[in-house]
N, C-alpha and C positions, 0 to 999 in steps of 0.2 A: 337496308343493304350494305354489304360491305364495300366501303370506299377504297380500302387498300390494294393496290395493284405491286408494289413493290417494296422492299425493307432495305435501308443502306445502314451499314455499322461502321464507327471508324474509332482510334485511339489515337494518341499524341504519339506513342512510341511503339515500335516493333520488338523492342527487347528490355526488359526490366529485371531486377533483381529479386531474388525470393524475399517475401514480407513487403515488398514495394506494393501500394496500390495504383492500379492502373484504370483511369476512370473509361468507360466506354460509352460511345453517343450513338445511340440508334434512331433512326427517322423511318417512320411508317410513310410511304408516298402513294398520291393518286395517280389516275391514269395521265395525268398532265404533269406529273413530278413534285406536285406541290406536297407541301408536308400534311400529314392528318393529324391535327394537333391531339385530340382526344383520344386516338387509337392507342389501346393498352398493348404494351410491349414487355415480353418477356424474355429471361436470358437464360442458357445454359453454356457448359463447358464440357470438352473432353480433353485427355492430357495424356503422353506419355513420358514418364520421367527417364532421366539420364542417370541409370544405373550401370551404364555399362555394356555389358554382353545382352542384357535380359530387358525387355521394354516393358516394365510395371507400370500398372494406373499409378497416375500422378495425383498429388494430394493439393486440392484448391478449393476457391469460393469465389460464385458471382452473386452480387445481391441483386433485389427486385430493379435497383437504379443504377445497374450497370458498372458498379466498382468491381475489380476482379484482383485478387490475390492469391498467390501460390506458395506452398510451404516446400515442394521441392522443386528441384531444378528440373528443367525440361521444354516440350514442346507442346502448346497450348492450344486449342481452338476455342473461342468463344462464338458463340451463335445466337443471334437476336432473331425472335419470331413475332409475327403481328399479322392477324387476319389471314391466317393459313400460309404467309410469304414468309421468307427468312434471309437472313446473309449472314456471313460468318468472316472473322478475321483470326490468322494464326498469329501468335506471340511466342517470342522465344523466353524462357526464364533461366538466369543464369544464377551460380551460388552468390550469394550475400556477400563472402568473403571479407568478413570484419573480425576477424578473430584476433586474439592478443594473448600472448604469453602472461599467465600466472606465476607467480613464485611465492611459497612459502618461505618466509624470512625470519618467524619467530612463534615459539607456542608457549603460553603461559598456561603450565598444566596443575589443577586442581585434581588430585587422584581420587580422593575419598570420599566426594559428593558432588550430585550434578550442579552444573552451573546454570544460574538462572538470567536475568538480561544482564547487558553492559552498557556501558556509557564511557564515550573518550571525550575528554577537554583538555583545554590548553592551560597553563599554570598561570597563576597571577601572583602579583608581588614581587617577593624573593624567589619564587619559582618560575618567574616570567622565562619563556623559552624552552620549558620542558613540557611534554605531554604527558596525561595523566588518565587512567581508566579505573572504572569501578565495575566489580561483578557481584552479583547475588547468588544465592544458593538455593537448591530446591532438594528435598525430602533430608534436610540436614538438622543443623542446630542453631540457626538464626544467624548464621556468619554473612558478613559482606565485607569484600575482599577490595582493598585499594592498593592500585599498582603504579609502577614509575614505568611507562612505554614508550620513553624519549629514544630509547634503542632496541626499536622492535625486535632486534637479534637476541637481545638478552633482558626480556620483561622481567622487573622484579617485582613480588608481594612487600609494599612498604609499610603497611598498616591493616589492621583487621576491626571490624567493629562487630561486636556479637549482642544480639536483643533476645528476648523472650519470643521466640518464634520457630516453628517446624519450617517453613519458606521464606526466604527474603527474596520473593520474585523478582522485584522491580528494583532499578537505581536510577535515579536522575540528577543531573546537576543543573544548577542555575544558569542562565546565559553569561553571567557574569564570573562563573566558575567560583563563586565562595560560597554557595549554600547546596547542599545535597539533601536528597529525600530518598528512604528505602522503605518500602513497604513490608507488612508484616501479615501471616496468616499462620494458623494454629498454633496461637500462643498459650502457654499452659493456664494463664485466668482469663482467656479469651478477651483480652483487653489486647485488639489487633491494632488496626491503623496503619500510620505508620511513623517513621521516626524523622526528626529533622536533624541534620548535620551541619557543622563547620567544616567546608573542605578546604578552606582557603591555604591551609599548609597539608598537602595530603598525607605527609609522615606523620601527623599528629592531628587525626580527625576527631572531632570532640562530639558528643550529642549535646545537643542545644535543648531541643524539647520532645515530647511525644505528642501525638494525636489520636484518641481512641474513640472519641465521644461518638456513640451511635456506631460502630463500626465492629461489633463483636463478630460480625459474620467474616471479617478478614479486608484486606485491601490486595488485590491482584496485579494492578498497573495505577500508574501516578503520572502526571506530566507538570511542570513548572513553567507557568509562564506570566512574567511582569508581576511577581511576588504571591502568586495564586499557585497554590497546588490543586491539581484535578485529579481527583481520587476516587477511583470505581471501586463502590463500596457494595460489599456482599453480593457481587456480580448482578446486581438489579439498577443501579443507578450511579451517577458520579457527584461527589460533592465537593465543593469548590472553598477552599480554605485560603483565608488571609494569612500570610506569613510575614508582610512587611517588618512585624518583629519577630525574626523566626524563635525567640524564647517564647512569644506569646502568640500563638496561632488560633484563630477565630473562624467556624465557619460563617460564609457570607451568602450562600446560593446552594442550590441542588438542582440536577436536571436528571428527569425520569420520564420515560414512556409510559403511555398509559394504554399499550397493547396487551391482550391476553397472554398471560404467561412470559413476558418481556424479559430480556437478559440481556446483560453488557460485558464485552471482556477488556475492551481497550479505550483509550482516547488520547489523541493528540491534537496539540494546538497550535496555530501557525496565522500570523498576521490576524489574531483576535477571534478566530473559528477554530472550534472544537470539532472535531472527526471522531466520531466515536463507532466502534465494531459491535453489533448489536446480534450476532446470530442470524436468526429468522428474519429480524426487523432491519438486516443490512445495514448499510452506510447511514449516518444521520449526520448532517452538518449544522451547527448552532454558532449562533452568533453570541459571543461571550464578551464584546468589546471590538466588533471588527472595524478595521480601516475604512472609515467612510470614504466612499469613491468621490473623487476629484477629478474634472476635467484637465487640470493642470498638471495632474500626478500623472509623469509619462515614465514610471518605472513598471517594471512586470506585473506588480500586485494589481495594476487597474485590468489587466487582462483575467483576473479572477473573477468568474461573472457571480460568484456569491456574493462578494464583494459589493457589488451593484446593488443587492438586496439587504446588506448590512447596514450597522449603524446606530440600531434600536436596543442591542441587548448588551449585557455588563455581567459581569462574574456574579452579581447578586440579582440579576433578573436575566437570564440566557433565554435567546429566542431561536427557536428551529427555524432554520433555513429551505433546508431540501431532505431528502431521504430517497432512497433505493433500496426497496427489501432484496431478500436471499431466500429465494422458495426453497433452497435445501439446506438451510441454515447452518452454514458453515462460515459465517463472515467472522474471522479471528481477530484480523488487523485491516487499517486505514491509512492510506498515505496521500497527501493533495501531491497532483503533477502536474504544473503547467509546461507542456511540450514548449521545449525552445527553438524547434524547426517548424511549427504550425502553429502555435499560438492555442491549441484546443488544450482544454483544462479538462483532467480527468481526475476521479478518486481512484487510486490503487486497491482493490481488496484482496485480501488474501483467506485463503481457506484453512481452517484447521478440523481434519475430519480422520476417525480411528474408525474404519469400516470393521475391524477384526474385534473392534471393544479396546477397553484400556488396562484390563487386568494385568497383562504382560508388563505395561509401563510402570505400574506399582511396584511389580516385582521385578524390577531391571531387567527385563529380557525384551528382546525385539517386537515392537508393537505394530510394526508395518503401517504407518501413518499414509495418507495420500492429501491431495489437492493441489491446487494452482492459485494463479493472480487473474483476476478480473480487471479490466480497464473499462469503466464507468465514464461514459461523457456526461459531463455536467456543463456544455456550451449554454444549454436550457436549462437552468436548474428545477424549473418545473415539469421537465420533462427528459430526464436522464435516461441513457438507455447504454447497453454494455456492448462494447463495439470490437473487443479482444481477448484472448485469453491466452496465459501461456502454463502449459500443463508437462510435467515431466511423471508420465505415468506411473513409473515404478517407486517415487519418492512423495514424502507430503510436504507440503508448504508451511512457514511458521511465520516469518516477518520480512518485512522489506525496508529499503531506502532507496531513495533517488538522488543522484546528483547530474546536473545538465540533462541530457537524454539517455542516461545509463541508469539501468535499475540493478541493484544488488538484491538479490532474490535468495534467502537463507531457507534451507530444507530440512528435515530432521534428519534422515540418512542419506540426504543427496549433498550434504555441503554447501557451499555458497556458488550461484550462478550469475555471471557477469552477463547482461543481456543489452544489446542494442535496442532503444524504444522510441528511436527516431522516425521522424515522417509520419504521416498518415498511419493509423493504427487499425487492422480489421482481420477478422478472422481468429 
């Protein structure tokens, strides 16, 4: 027999901004007005957007546990159902109104070749107080350019390093600003790998050594962390190379998945955890010397739940901590994000997708990539879930960077978008 005789639904606010998450609380009540604890409750919504003269359908989302978010401003009605009874509440959604002006102040032009990745760092020693950048090249002749960007309105190329490669896709600089690494693909003798540089004087960059052992397939991306280079090798694994003595590097570890047809595109290391991007295998977090959790540690890193599991891995013995698959096989980048406003921990997964093929890309013609950025909640590393997505349907995502609660999202043909990712994320 159905004990439900009425339903009530409530929320803490009558007005929210677009993108804000509002929690609805629905109660199924019996004849005496008492809560029926095990009664299933479902939610739905209807809405009319504020488009001025025309009342068009509004875009929103309500989850099975009563969380509601709206993408467009307007008037929304959320209805809760249980046992043939219902109740509803109306909420007004207003524009988020967090826009800021962005001004282009400088442009460092390379006109004869495509630019690869870039890295910006602060000068050291006699160059303290200055800012520098390194950029790679794609479909070129093996150049890496070094820039003085102290005055961003007049950026200058101050040195060039040329190596045997068709692509110098990636450039990275050590945290102390003294050692650089550039990747190599397409070398004439197939000795690809990477090149280690002394960048303490960016006006006179010196090649210290090369590392190409078992890297004939090429290195596409790298990362430097605590005197080790994490090098994506042949798109299958990442090798871990000790560069404590940058003139004499040597391999100490390897991390490779064991799934059928596995591949990898990128790796990023923070607080001793390596976050790799693995196409169909999605994002994978690996302990390579993770800061062991301490109850005395009151810094932000303690809120990264992956660090609660870390402490057993090292560069020579990497240990997988968590993962989340990508059923569409588009996972191209991964960036850890600890929300300053909520304390939630995410891995932001970026797509790379060429639905019309890549032939035009190789021929320097428009290739029309697509894709976006996915927010994977890793508060429970054993049960991660995707909670939100940012898509710009007409353009293709490539890379991302986070500072505070702001996402810098880079798109192939869509420039850079600066996104507010504060608060609870949903939709």
